[in-house]
All heavy atoms as an XYZ file, in Angstrom:
996
protein
N     109.899    100.367    102.844
C     108.710    101.106    102.455
C     107.519    100.171    102.383
O     107.687     98.983    102.102
C     108.931    101.741    101.088
C     109.893    102.884    101.097
S     109.916    103.679     99.488
C     111.632    104.053     99.409
N     106.343    100.739    102.616
C     105.111     99.959    102.514
C     103.950    100.909    102.281
O     104.028    102.094    102.604
C     104.874     99.101    103.751
C     104.729     99.889    105.030
C     104.622     99.055    106.280
N     103.419     98.296    106.445
C     102.200     98.796    106.631
N     101.996    100.069    106.622
N     101.183     98.015    106.818
N     102.879    100.381    101.726
C     101.687    101.194    101.501
C     100.966    101.368    102.833
O     100.691    100.391    103.534
C     100.763    100.539    100.454
C     101.466    100.528     99.092
C      99.430    101.268    100.374
C     100.709     99.767     98.023
N     100.645    102.617    103.177
C      99.923    102.901    104.415
C      98.428    102.994    104.181
O      97.642    102.394    104.915
C     100.415    104.220    105.023
C     101.873    104.242    105.451
C     102.255    105.631    105.949
C     102.127    103.189    106.511
N      98.018    103.766    103.164
C      96.589    103.878    102.865
C      96.397    104.365    101.434
O      97.314    104.879    100.815
C      95.860    104.797    103.852
C      96.255    106.236    103.782
N      97.165    106.806    104.641
C      95.858    107.247    102.957
C      97.305    108.074    104.363
N      96.524    108.382    103.335
N      95.196    104.184    100.960
C      94.746    104.735     99.683
C      93.591    105.662     99.997
O      92.708    105.313    100.784
C      94.270    103.613     98.733
O      95.379    102.755     98.466
C      93.728    104.174     97.444
N      93.574    106.846     99.386
C      92.520    107.819     99.647
C      91.533    107.838     98.486
O      91.934    107.867     97.333
C      93.118    109.220     99.840
C      92.082    110.264    100.270
S      91.260    111.117     98.917
C      92.389    112.440     98.633
N      90.263    107.793     98.828
C      89.181    107.926     97.856
C      88.313    109.103     98.272
O      87.920    109.206     99.436
C      88.309    106.663     97.824
C      88.979    105.351     97.456
C      87.976    104.204     97.590
C      89.550    105.404     96.058
N      87.993    109.978     97.319
C      87.064    111.083     97.596
C      85.643    110.544     97.430
O      85.348    109.900     96.428
C      87.327    112.243     96.647
C      88.602    112.974     96.961
C      88.807    114.183     96.054
N      89.955    114.946     96.501
C      91.196    114.752     96.057
N      91.426    113.836     95.139
N      92.177    115.482     96.517
N      84.799    110.823     98.401
C      83.434    110.300     98.394
C      82.428    111.432     98.504
O      82.715    112.478     99.076
C      83.224    109.259     99.515
C      84.173    108.074     99.342
C      83.404    109.870    100.901
N      81.240    111.208     97.957
C      80.192    112.220     97.958
C      79.319    112.222     99.198
O      78.584    113.177     99.444
N      79.388    111.171    100.008
C      78.584    111.066    101.232
C      79.356    110.146    102.170
O      79.427    108.941    101.933
C      77.201    110.514    100.896
C      76.304    110.366    102.103
O      76.788    109.943    103.176
O      75.102    110.653    101.970
N      79.927    110.694    103.218
C      80.813    109.928    104.104
C      80.086    108.777    104.791
O      80.609    107.673    104.884
C      81.532    110.851    105.122
C      82.697    110.130    105.786
C      80.580    111.391    106.162
C      83.961    110.127    105.015
N      78.850    108.990    105.258
C      78.119    107.912    105.936
C      77.758    106.784    104.968
O      77.838    105.617    105.323
C      76.877    108.463    106.640
C      77.201    109.351    107.823
C      78.122    108.681    108.845
O      77.979    107.507    109.168
N      79.072    109.434    109.367
N      77.375    107.140    103.742
C      77.061    106.128    102.720
C      78.299    105.291    102.422
O      78.216    104.065    102.315
C      76.550    106.830    101.459
C      76.217    105.896    100.307
C      75.832    106.666     99.074
N      77.018    107.355     98.537
C      76.980    108.272     97.603
N      75.836    108.667     97.091
N      78.092    108.831     97.161
N      79.452    105.935    102.310
C      80.697    105.221    102.022
C      81.090    104.319    103.190
O      81.469    103.155    102.983
C      81.808    106.215    101.701
N      80.999    104.831    104.414
C      81.311    104.014    105.589
C      80.403    102.793    105.630
O      80.855    101.672    105.870
C      81.177    104.841    106.889
C      82.276    105.896    106.965
C      81.183    103.937    108.122
C      82.065    106.930    108.064
N      79.116    102.978    105.376
C      78.160    101.871    105.376
C      78.548    100.816    104.350
O      78.559     99.622    104.643
C      76.749    102.394    105.098
C      75.722    101.286    105.105
O      75.535    100.646    106.168
O      75.119    101.031    104.041
N      78.881    101.237    103.135
C      79.249    100.283    102.080
C      80.472     99.462    102.494
O      80.462     98.236    102.441
C      79.526    101.008    100.764
C      80.009    100.090     99.675
C      79.104     99.358     98.921
C      81.361     99.952     99.417
C      79.547     98.491     97.928
C      81.813     99.082     98.429
C      80.907     98.353     97.685
N      81.530    100.127    102.901
C      82.779     99.424    103.191
C      82.708     98.595    104.471
O      83.356     97.551    104.554
C      83.960    100.400    103.220
C      84.345    100.825    101.830
C      83.890    102.029    101.291
C      85.116    100.007    101.015
C      84.215    102.403     99.991
C      85.444    100.369     99.712
C      84.994    101.566     99.208
O      85.302    101.924     97.925
N      81.925     99.008    105.449
C      81.826     98.222    106.682
C      80.751     97.152    106.589
O      80.996     95.988    106.881
C      81.581     99.124    107.905
O      80.374     99.859    107.734
C      82.757    100.055    108.130
N      79.558     97.518    106.151
C      78.441     96.562    106.136
C      78.557     95.558    104.994
O      78.338     94.359    105.199
C      77.119     97.322    106.054
C      75.883     96.445    106.229
C      74.620     97.266    106.284
N      74.400     98.076    105.104
C      73.810     97.626    103.984
N      73.379     96.390    103.917
N      73.639     98.432    102.957
N      78.915     96.023    103.798
C      78.925     95.116    102.653
C      80.276     94.460    102.409
O      80.331     93.339    101.907
C      78.470     95.840    101.383
C      77.033     96.359    101.414
C      76.652     96.955    100.073
C      76.054     95.271    101.815
N      81.368     95.117    102.738
C      82.688     94.522    102.506
C      83.364     94.056    103.794
O      84.467     93.518    103.753
C      83.598     95.499    101.754
C      83.152     95.823    100.329
C      84.197     96.700     99.645
C      82.908     94.572     99.510
N      82.707     94.248    104.933
C      83.206     93.695    106.184
C      84.401     94.405    106.791
O      85.057     93.861    107.684
N      84.697     95.613    106.352
C      85.787     96.374    106.956
C      85.325     96.956    108.288
O      84.139     96.978    108.596
C      86.237     97.506    106.021
C      86.888     97.024    104.763
S      87.467     98.421    103.765
C      88.017     97.542    102.300
N      86.279     97.449    109.046
C      86.013     98.087    110.329
C      86.274     99.581    110.186
O      87.248     99.975    109.537
C      86.942     97.500    111.416
O      86.691     96.109    111.523
C      86.738     98.175    112.756
N      85.410    100.381    110.792
C      85.675    101.813    110.871
C      86.758    101.997    111.923
O      86.552    101.716    113.103
C      84.413    102.588    111.245
C      84.585    104.100    111.448
C      85.096    104.775    110.173
C      83.266    104.712    111.890
N      87.945    102.445    111.496
C      89.106    102.526    112.375
C      89.186    103.846    113.124
O      89.535    103.872    114.300
C      90.383    102.300    111.563
C      90.416    100.961    110.810
C      91.584    100.932    109.828
C      90.486     99.799    111.788
N      88.883    104.945    112.422
C      88.909    106.255    113.070
C      88.315    107.286    112.128
O      88.258    107.075    110.922
C      90.321    106.658    113.488
C      91.288    106.870    112.353
C      92.735    107.005    112.860
N      93.682    107.079    111.766
C      94.090    106.045    111.039
N      93.630    104.846    111.285
N      94.958    106.214    110.056
N      87.880    108.394    112.687
C      87.352    109.496    111.897
C      88.009    110.795    112.352
O      88.489    110.898    113.481
C      85.817    109.630    112.038
O      85.507    109.877    113.410
C      85.101    108.389    111.544
N      88.005    111.759    111.449
C      88.521    113.090    111.743
C      87.575    114.095    111.115
O      87.216    113.960    109.946
C      89.935    113.296    111.145
O      90.809    112.305    111.673
C      90.474    114.676    111.461
N      87.172    115.083    111.892
C      86.331    116.170    111.387
C      87.156    117.446    111.367
O      87.770    117.809    112.379
C      85.097    116.364    112.279
C      84.117    115.220    112.229
C      83.439    115.066    110.879
O      83.283    116.077    110.159
O      83.084    113.931    110.531
N      87.172    118.118    110.237
C      87.875    119.390    110.087
C      86.905    120.422    109.517
O      86.976    120.778    108.349
C      89.082    119.237    109.157
C      90.136    118.283    109.631
C      91.046    118.954    110.646
N      92.191    118.091    110.927
C      92.421    117.570    112.109
N      91.609    117.812    113.106
N      93.471    116.808    112.294
N      85.947    120.904    110.352
C      84.932    121.828    109.846
C      85.515    123.143    109.313
O      85.019    123.671    108.322
C      84.023    122.066    111.049
C      84.761    121.584    112.233
C      85.764    120.583    111.764
N      86.556    123.647    109.924
C      87.136    124.903    109.433
C      87.780    124.728    108.064
O      87.761    125.634    107.238
C      88.150    125.449    110.439
C      87.502    125.972    111.705
C      88.510    126.539    112.693
O      89.670    126.792    112.297
O      88.120    126.723    113.857
N      88.338    123.538    107.819
C      88.948    123.250    106.521
C      87.947    122.611    105.552
O      88.268    122.325    104.414
C      90.161    122.335    106.700
C      91.327    122.998    107.409
C      91.158    123.114    108.924
O      90.450    122.324    109.548
N      91.784    124.109    109.515
N      86.744    122.335    106.048
C      85.623    121.825    105.257
C      85.865    120.439    104.668
O      85.579    120.181    103.512
C      85.241    122.826    104.160
C      84.804    124.163    104.726
C      84.401    125.122    103.656
C      84.011    126.447    104.299
N      83.746    127.479    103.368
N      86.373    119.530    105.519
C      86.461    118.136    105.091
C      86.316    117.204    106.285
O      86.524    117.600    107.428
C      87.747    117.848    104.306
C      89.023    117.854    105.104
C      89.463    116.700    105.750
C      89.809    118.995    105.189
C      90.649    116.690    106.461
C      90.995    118.997    105.907
C      91.412    117.832    106.536
O      92.581    117.834    107.242
N      85.923    115.963    105.976
C      85.793    114.906    106.970
C      86.522    113.676    106.447
O      86.503    113.408    105.241
C      84.321    114.543    107.193
O      83.576    115.666    107.577
N      87.146    112.920    107.356
C      87.866    111.708    106.985
C      87.318    110.521    107.763
O      86.940    110.655    108.933
C      89.356    111.827    107.311
C      90.134    113.004    106.745
C      91.563    112.976    107.258
C      90.089    112.984    105.235
N      87.323    109.374    107.117
C      87.035    108.112    107.791
C      88.035    107.094    107.264
O      88.205    106.964    106.048
C      85.611    107.650    107.518
N      88.713    106.422    108.166
C      89.645    105.373    107.784
C      88.978    104.032    108.055
O      88.484    103.794    109.166
C      90.952    105.488    108.574
C      91.811    106.633    108.130
C      91.575    107.920    108.597
C      92.855    106.423    107.238
C      92.370    108.978    108.191
C      93.648    107.477    106.827
C      93.414    108.759    107.304
N      88.970    103.158    107.051
C      88.377    101.830    107.167
C      89.402    100.801    106.726
O      90.342    101.119    105.990
C      87.076    101.702    106.337
C      85.994    102.632    106.848
C      87.333    101.940    104.852
N      89.219     99.565    107.170
C      90.115     98.503    106.756
C      89.825     97.219    107.494
O      88.907     97.136    108.302
N      90.655     96.221    107.206
C      90.546     94.911    107.855
C      91.490     94.823    109.048
O      91.599     93.793    109.704
C      90.819     93.801    106.851
C      89.789     93.784    105.742
C      90.117     94.188    104.455
C      88.479     93.400    106.002
C      89.165     94.194    103.454
C      87.518     93.412    105.011
C      87.870     93.809    103.731
O      86.930     93.828    102.745
N      92.149     95.883    109.340
C      93.072     96.033    110.450
C      93.708     97.399    110.269
O      93.516     98.034    109.236
N      94.448     97.862    111.257
C      95.006     99.201    111.149
C      96.516     99.155    110.967
O      97.157     98.127    111.165
C      94.623    100.024    112.374
O      95.052     99.393    113.557
N      97.051    100.310    110.604
C      98.495    100.452    110.472
C      99.144    100.180    111.818
O      98.553    100.475    112.846
C      98.834    101.883    110.019
C      98.642    102.051    108.536
O      99.182    101.277    107.755
N      97.893    103.052    108.148
N     100.326     99.615    111.891
C     101.199     99.342    110.769
C     101.025     97.958    110.149
O     101.691     97.643    109.174
C     102.595     99.459    111.396
C     102.394     98.950    112.795
C     101.005     99.414    113.182
N     100.109     97.150    110.671
C      99.972     95.779    110.163
C      99.174     95.660    108.878
O      99.340     94.692    108.145
C      99.330     94.881    111.240
C     100.185     94.778    112.490
O     101.420     94.724    112.350
O      99.619     94.783    113.595
N      98.287     96.606    108.607
C      97.413     96.542    107.442
C      97.338     97.898    106.759
O      97.369     98.930    107.431
C      95.987     96.140    107.851
C      95.898     94.793    108.482
N      95.771     93.638    107.762
C      95.937     94.421    109.781
C      95.728     92.604    108.583
N      95.827     93.049    109.819
N      97.201     97.862    105.449
C      96.919     99.100    104.716
C      95.455     99.468    104.958
O      94.617     98.600    105.218
C      97.190     98.922    103.231
N      95.148    100.749    104.876
C      93.807    101.253    105.146
C      93.277    102.009    103.936
O      94.045    102.392    103.055
C      93.847    102.210    106.341
C      94.417    101.595    107.598
C      94.700    102.602    108.702
O      94.675    103.824    108.446
O      94.962    102.163    109.825
N      91.958    102.231    103.920
C      91.334    103.133    102.962
C      90.957    104.407    103.711
O      90.320    104.344    104.762
C      90.053    102.533    102.370
C      90.189    101.550    101.230
C      88.808    101.068    100.786
C      90.936    102.153    100.070
N      91.356    105.530    103.163
C      90.969    106.829    103.704
C      89.837    107.364    102.836
O      90.020    107.617    101.657
C      92.147    107.801    103.661
C      91.787    109.204    104.074
C      92.930    110.197    103.858
O      94.084    109.770    103.674
O      92.646    111.400    103.854
N      88.664    107.504    103.417
C      87.503    108.052    102.717
C      87.437    109.530    103.056
O      87.339    109.899    104.230
C      86.230    107.332    103.166
C      86.260    105.803    103.030
C      85.017    105.191    103.660
C      86.416    105.384    101.585
N      87.535    110.376    102.038
C      87.581    111.822    102.246
C      86.328    112.463    101.674
O      86.018    112.293    100.493
C      88.816    112.433    101.551
O      89.978    111.842    102.135
C      88.852    113.944    101.732
N      85.610    113.170    102.537
C      84.441    113.928    102.101
C      84.781    115.403    102.186
O      85.068    115.925    103.270
C      83.216    113.618    102.967
C      82.057    114.537    102.666
C      81.436    114.496    101.428
C      81.625    115.463    103.598
C      80.385    115.371    101.135
C      80.582    116.330    103.317
C      79.970    116.276    102.077
O      78.957    117.143    101.780
N      84.790    116.086    101.041
C      84.966    117.528    100.992
C      83.581    118.153    101.070
O      82.745    117.923    100.192
C      85.692    117.937     99.706
C      87.123    117.450     99.710
O      87.900    117.839    100.560
N      87.460    116.569     98.784
N      83.321    118.887    102.138
C      81.989    119.434    102.411
C      81.434    120.171    101.188
O      82.108    121.004    100.589
C      82.030    120.362    103.616
C      82.472    119.661    104.869
N      82.545    120.304    106.066
C      82.844    118.376    105.110
C      82.956    119.453    106.999
N      83.150    118.282    106.438
N      80.212    119.789    100.819
C      79.527    120.431     99.706
C      79.772    119.796     98.348
O      79.161    120.194     97.368
N      80.642    118.791     98.280
C      80.920    118.120     97.006
C      80.290    116.728     97.071
O      80.707    115.891     97.861
C      82.435    118.008     96.730
C      82.684    117.328     95.391
C      83.087    119.372     96.783
N      79.257    116.496     96.253
C      78.545    115.220     96.360
C      78.896    114.209     95.276
O      78.394    113.091     95.287
C      77.037    115.435     96.422
C      76.480    116.085     95.177
O      77.230    116.362     94.230
O      75.264    116.331     95.155
N      79.766    114.556     94.321
C      80.190    113.569     93.323
C      81.492    114.017     92.671
O      81.840    115.201     92.695
C      79.107    113.361     92.269
O      78.937    114.534     91.501
N      82.195    113.053     92.100
C      83.469    113.290     91.432
C      83.484    112.523     90.121
O      82.828    111.489     89.980
C      84.646    112.787     92.290
C      84.847    113.597     93.538
C      84.233    113.239     94.725
C      85.648    114.727     93.523
C      84.410    113.990     95.876
C      85.827    115.491     94.661
C      85.210    115.115     95.834
O      85.375    115.861     96.967
N      84.274    113.001     89.180
C      84.565    112.237     87.981
C      85.778    111.388     88.296
O      86.832    111.911     88.683
C      84.855    113.172     86.803
C      83.624    113.914     86.331
C      83.898    114.730     85.080
O      84.763    114.330     84.279
O      83.252    115.769     84.931
N      85.640    110.086     88.142
C      86.714    109.183     88.536
C      87.877    109.244     87.548
O      89.024    109.138     87.934
C      86.174    107.745     88.702
C      85.208    107.736     89.888
C      87.301    106.752     88.910
C      84.491    106.449     90.113
N      87.602    109.434     86.275
C      88.678    109.522     85.293
C      89.066    108.166     84.726
O      88.626    107.117     85.195
N      89.893    108.197     83.738
C      90.264    106.961     83.050
C      91.535    106.324     83.597
O      91.887    105.218     83.198
C      90.444    107.228     81.549
O      91.448    108.237     81.383
C      89.147    107.673     80.906
N      92.247    106.978     84.490
C      93.474    106.409     85.026
C      93.207    105.435     86.183
O      93.984    104.516     86.408
C      94.410    107.519     85.507
N      92.121    105.632     86.907
C      91.817    104.771     88.049
C      91.439    103.378     87.558
O      90.682    103.223     86.602
C      90.661    105.356     88.883
C      90.241    104.454     90.014
C      90.959    104.426     91.203
C      89.151    103.606     89.879
C      90.602    103.593     92.232
C      88.781    102.763     90.915
C      89.506    102.756     92.083
O      89.150    101.907     93.099
N      91.968    102.353     88.209
C      91.618    100.975     87.884
C      90.667    100.399     88.913
O      89.456    100.499     88.783
N      91.218     99.804     89.977
C      90.382     99.203     91.005
C      91.206     98.907     92.251
O      92.427     98.930     92.223
C      89.723     97.912     90.491
C      90.721     96.859     90.111
N      91.217     96.746     88.832
C      91.330     95.891     90.839
C      92.077     95.744     88.790
N      92.175     95.212     89.995
N      90.490     98.598     93.315
C      91.067     98.082     94.555
C      90.805     96.582     94.528
O      89.715     96.152     94.136
C      90.375     98.713     95.779
C      90.609    100.218     95.799
C      90.839     98.063     97.073
C      89.689    100.956     96.754
N      91.762     95.774     94.952
C      91.578     94.323     94.993
C      91.494     93.856     96.444
O      92.276     94.285     97.284
C      92.721     93.613     94.279
N      90.520     92.971     96.704
C      90.318     92.424     98.047
C      90.236     90.905     97.938
O      89.477     90.372     97.108
C      89.021     92.965     98.673
C      89.119     94.479     98.858
C      88.724     92.261     99.997
C      87.850     95.122     99.361
N      91.010     90.207     98.760
C      90.956     88.744     98.814
C      89.756     88.315     99.656
O      89.503     88.883    100.723
C      92.239     88.181     99.417
N      88.999     87.343     99.163
C      87.864     86.777     99.891
C      87.929     85.257     99.786
O      88.409     84.727     98.789
C      86.505     87.295     99.346
C      86.377     88.803     99.519
C      86.311     86.918     97.900
N      87.455     84.532    100.800
C      87.513     83.069    100.733
C      86.526     82.469     99.733
O      86.772     81.377     99.202
C      87.202     82.622    102.158
C      86.518     83.785    102.788
C      86.996     85.015    102.093
N      85.403     83.150     99.462
C      84.380     82.641     98.548
C      83.758     83.818     97.811
O      82.938     84.545     98.372
C      83.323     81.871     99.344
C      82.245     81.231     98.479
O      82.013     81.679     97.329
O      81.613     80.272     98.954
N      84.155     84.000     96.551
C      83.664     85.136     95.761
C      82.145     85.058     95.583
O      81.463     86.074     95.660
C      84.380     85.207     94.391
C      83.699     86.189     93.465
C      85.833     85.600     94.578
N      81.611     83.870     95.359
C      80.173     83.719     95.140
C      79.388     84.159     96.376
O      78.410     84.901     96.268
C      79.833     82.267     94.760
C      80.433     81.859     93.443
C      81.681     81.250     93.387
C      79.762     82.108     92.242
C      82.238     80.890     92.160
C      80.310     81.744     91.019
C      81.552     81.133     90.990
O      82.101     80.774     89.777
N      79.823     83.708     97.557
C      79.146     84.089     98.803
C      79.288     85.593     99.062
O      78.334     86.241     99.499
C      79.710     83.294     99.979
N      80.467     86.140     98.780
C      80.674     87.576     98.978
C      79.729     88.375     98.088
O      79.119     89.351     98.527
C      82.130     87.946     98.696
N      79.585     87.964     96.832
C      78.682     88.674     95.913
C      77.231     88.542     96.352
O      76.467     89.506     96.253
C      78.868     88.166     94.484
S      80.389     88.763     93.714
N      76.851     87.366     96.846
C      75.481     87.186     97.345
C      75.199     88.152     98.494
O      74.145     88.782     98.541
C      75.254     85.747     97.813
C      75.145     84.756     96.664
O      74.969     85.183     95.493
O      75.272     83.541     96.939
N      76.164     88.294     99.425
C      76.001     89.198    100.567
C      75.920     90.646    100.095
O      75.063     91.408    100.557
C      77.164     89.031    101.540
C      77.104     89.988    102.709
C      78.314     89.864    103.610
C      78.245     90.946    104.682
N      79.463     91.040    105.460
N      76.795     91.021     99.181
C      76.815     92.396     98.685
C      75.520     92.709     97.943
O      74.914     93.760     98.139
C      78.053     92.623     97.796
C      79.316     92.576     98.666
C      77.960     93.933     97.021
C      80.609     92.430     97.892
N      75.080     91.801     97.096
C      73.835     91.992     96.332
C      72.641     92.102     97.280
O      71.792     92.987     97.131
C      73.633     90.838     95.357
C      72.481     91.050     94.401
C      72.318     89.883     93.419
N      73.403     89.844     92.457
C      74.371     88.906     92.417
N      74.388     87.928     93.297
N      75.313     88.963     91.516
N      72.579     91.220     98.296
C      71.469     91.230     99.257
C      71.433     92.538    100.048
O      70.368     92.983    100.457
C      71.583     90.036    100.207
N      72.614     93.153    100.235
C      72.686     94.413    100.963
C      72.485     95.634    100.092
O      72.633     96.755    100.558
N      72.172     95.417     98.811
C      71.922     96.533     97.912
C      73.125     96.981     97.114
O      73.073     97.986     96.415
N      74.219     96.225     97.187
C      75.423     96.569     96.435
C      75.305     96.215     94.961
O      74.441     95.436     94.555
N      76.186     96.797     94.157
C      76.158     96.661     92.707
C      77.273     95.735     92.223
O      78.447     96.111     92.260
C      76.293     98.053     92.078
C      76.181     98.024     90.576
O      75.666     97.092     89.993
N      76.682     99.069     89.945
N      76.918     94.540     91.760
C      77.878     93.601     91.178
C      77.988     93.957     89.694
O      77.003     93.874     88.956
C      77.413     92.128     91.328
C      77.038     91.796     92.772
C      78.459     91.172     90.766
C      78.123     91.959     93.787
N      79.181     94.328     89.248
C      79.346     94.753     87.853
C      80.009     93.698     86.976
O      80.000     93.826     85.764
C      80.133     96.070     87.767
O      81.358     95.926     88.475
C      79.330     97.214     88.377
N      80.577     92.674     87.588
C      81.065     91.495     86.869
C      80.789     90.311     87.766
O      81.302     90.200     88.872
C      82.557     91.590     86.573
C      83.039     90.432     85.665
C      84.366     89.892     86.190
N      85.059     89.036     85.266
C      85.168     87.716     85.438
N      84.577     87.107     86.472
N      85.856     87.000     84.588
N      79.942     89.428     87.293
C      79.546     88.265     88.083
C      80.762     87.371     88.341
O      81.716     87.351     87.558
C      78.449     87.476     87.371
C      77.111     88.210     87.298
C      76.457     88.422     88.653
O      76.640     87.593     89.567
O      75.752     89.438     88.804
N      80.709     86.587     89.423
C      81.827     85.704     89.742
C      82.104     84.699     88.628
O      81.181     84.184     88.000
C      81.353     84.962     90.998
C      80.296     85.816     91.583
C      79.642     86.513     90.425
N      83.370     84.447     88.417
C      83.796     83.463     87.435
C      85.294     83.552     87.252
O      85.963     84.431     87.794
N      85.804     82.620     86.455
C      87.243     82.567     86.217
C      87.701     83.788     85.418
O      86.995     84.276     84.539
C      87.605     81.284     85.474
N      88.888     84.259     85.760
C      89.498     85.348     85.015
C      89.794     84.836     83.602
O      90.076     83.652     83.408
C      90.778     85.855     85.728
C      91.876     84.810     85.746
C      91.268     87.124     85.123
N      89.692     85.720     82.621
C      89.944     85.313     81.237
C      91.349     84.733     81.117
O      92.325     85.349     81.548
C      89.795     86.505     80.289
C      88.366     86.972     80.146
C      88.273     88.138     79.186
C      86.828     88.615     79.098
N      86.694     89.779     78.216
N      91.432     83.548     80.547
C      92.712     82.898     80.332
C      93.311     82.252     81.562
O      94.464     81.848     81.558
N      92.546     82.127     82.642
C      93.080     81.548     83.874
C      92.025     80.833     84.681
O      90.891     80.656     84.234
N      92.401     80.448     85.883
C      91.501     79.709     86.775
C      91.086     80.489     88.008
O      90.207     80.052     88.743
C      92.177     78.409     87.231
C      92.451     77.488     86.069
O      91.649     77.388     85.147
N      93.605     76.821     86.094
N      91.720     81.614     88.271
C      91.401     82.396     89.457
C      89.987     82.945     89.351
O      89.611     83.516     88.336
C      92.398     83.560     89.616
O      93.727     83.032     89.666
C      92.112     84.362     90.871
N      89.193     82.741     90.413
C      87.816     83.217     90.433
C      87.805     84.655     90.947
O      88.337     84.954     92.011
C      86.927     82.314     91.305
C      85.501     82.856     91.372
C      86.933     80.886     90.768
N      87.177     85.527     90.154
C      87.084     86.943     90.506
C      85.668     87.440     90.274
O      84.856     86.783     89.628
C      88.069     87.814     89.695
C      87.665     87.841     88.213
C      89.505     87.343     89.882
C      88.374     88.906     87.385
N      85.404     88.627     90.774
C      84.175     89.372     90.497
C      84.509     90.838     90.702
O      85.539     91.167     91.306
C      83.039     88.944     91.423
N      83.655     91.716     90.184
C      83.822     93.147     90.417
C      82.543     93.715     91.001
O      81.445     93.342     90.586
C      84.155     93.893     89.116
C      85.609     93.873     88.764
C      86.137     92.843     88.015
C      86.451     94.894     89.189
C      87.480     92.821     87.686
C      87.798     94.883     88.872
C      88.322     93.846     88.107
N      82.708     94.615     91.970
C      81.603     95.383     92.526
C      81.960     96.858     92.371
O      83.131     97.206     92.206
C      81.333     95.029     94.004
C      81.047     93.553     94.160
C      82.483     95.428     94.900
N      80.950     97.698     92.414
C      81.165     99.140     92.338
C      80.580     99.774     93.585
O      79.449     99.464     93.973
C      80.508     99.726     91.072
O      81.044     99.057     89.934
C      80.780    101.209     90.944
N      81.357    100.633     94.237
C      80.861    101.275     95.452
C      79.911    102.419     95.077
O      79.747    102.726     93.897
C      82.019    101.716     96.360
C      82.645    103.046     96.013
O      82.263    103.675     94.994
O      83.530    103.485     96.765
N      79.254    103.042     96.050
C      78.259    104.072     95.741
C      78.809    105.296     95.011
O      78.055    106.031     94.388
C      77.714    104.471     97.119
C      77.976    103.308     97.996
C      79.245    102.703     97.484
N      80.127    105.498     95.051
C      80.725    106.627     94.347
C      81.281    106.234     92.981
O      81.846    107.061     92.287
C      81.826    107.255     95.207
C      81.231    107.980     96.398
O      80.693    109.086     96.203
O      81.264    107.423     97.512
N      81.136    104.961     92.605
C      81.576    104.511     91.293
C      82.947    103.863     91.259
O      83.424    103.481     90.188
N      83.611    103.704     92.402
C      84.922    103.053     92.429
C      84.760    101.549     92.264
O      83.889    100.936     92.879
C      85.654    103.359     93.738
C      86.003    104.807     93.896
C      85.319    105.606     94.800
C      87.017    105.386     93.137
C      85.635    106.947     94.953
C      87.340    106.729     93.285
C      86.641    107.501     94.189
O      86.955    108.823     94.334
N      85.634    100.953     91.450
C      85.578     99.513     91.196
C      86.428     98.776     92.220
O      87.513     99.220     92.590
C      86.072     99.211     89.794
C      85.139     99.738     88.744
C      85.647     99.435     87.358
C      84.632    100.010     86.371
N      85.163    100.240     85.071
N      85.895     97.631     92.665
C      86.577     96.779     93.622
C      86.554     95.369     93.066
O      85.492     94.827     92.765
C      85.893     96.816     95.001
C      85.906     98.250     95.523
C      86.573     95.879     95.975
C      84.716     98.629     96.322
N      87.735     94.786     92.919
C      87.845     93.406     92.455
C      87.890     92.492     93.657
O      88.669     92.721     94.594
C      89.121     93.232     91.625
C      89.309     91.817     91.112
C      90.583     91.643     90.302
O      91.500     92.487     90.421
O      90.676     90.641     89.573
N      87.067     91.473     93.654
C      87.085     90.427     94.675
C      87.833     89.242     94.079
O      87.478     88.763     92.992
C      85.672     90.021     95.070
C      84.752     91.157     95.533
C      83.356     90.629     95.812
C      85.324     91.861     96.750
N      88.865     88.768     94.754
C      89.690     87.655     94.272
C      89.586     86.524     95.278
O      89.877     86.707     96.463
C      91.164     88.080     94.112
C      91.263     89.267     93.144
C      91.997     86.911     93.619
C      92.658     89.866     93.056
N      89.181     85.353     94.809
C      89.027     84.212     95.699
C      90.396     83.670     96.063
O      91.193     83.310     95.206
C      88.187     83.121     95.042
C      87.803     82.008     95.990
C      86.621     81.233     95.463
O      85.558     81.786     95.261
N      86.828     79.946     95.236
N      90.647     83.624     97.375
C      91.902     83.097     97.931
C      91.549     82.238     99.119
O      90.650     82.556     99.887
C      92.828     84.227     98.385
C      93.261     85.169     97.282
C      94.556     84.658     96.655
N      94.896     85.363     95.429
C      95.625     86.447     95.353
N      96.068     87.018     96.436
N      95.919     86.973     94.181
N      92.291     81.163     99.315
C      92.029     80.252    100.432
C      92.098     80.964    101.771
O      91.252     80.785    102.622
C      92.986     79.071    100.417
C      92.704     78.141     99.242
O      91.547     78.106     98.763
O      93.638     77.465     98.801
N      93.122     81.778    101.981
C      93.262     82.499    103.255
C      93.131     83.975    102.989
O      94.090     84.626    102.600
C      94.602     82.176    103.901
N      91.917     84.523    103.163
C      91.677     85.949    102.903
C      92.188     86.784    104.045
O      92.264     86.370    105.153
C      90.201     86.207    102.670
């Protein structure tokens, strides 16, 4: 067994695609339009299945926001330099919600960003991202 994708409901599919591709460096892998069922999908990631897990961005036509709830935590992404990643995200208009620095009680450098729909993304500094 392996994780294939994680689905996030988004209020604006183009805004979400822009955030994940332009600011987080993912690739738009494929899209699906289902006008009769009133939804649109965009799959993004750093590679496609079966080698990489993907994010499925789901836009339900006419729904522009969601309550995320208290059960959702975050998505974690490995980056070679958290400080540089945050600088790029900030310069592109992204929202850094926890500045880069060591995790409490440890040495691992992390930061948090929030996407346009309010989902939290943890950036974790790793030598080989």
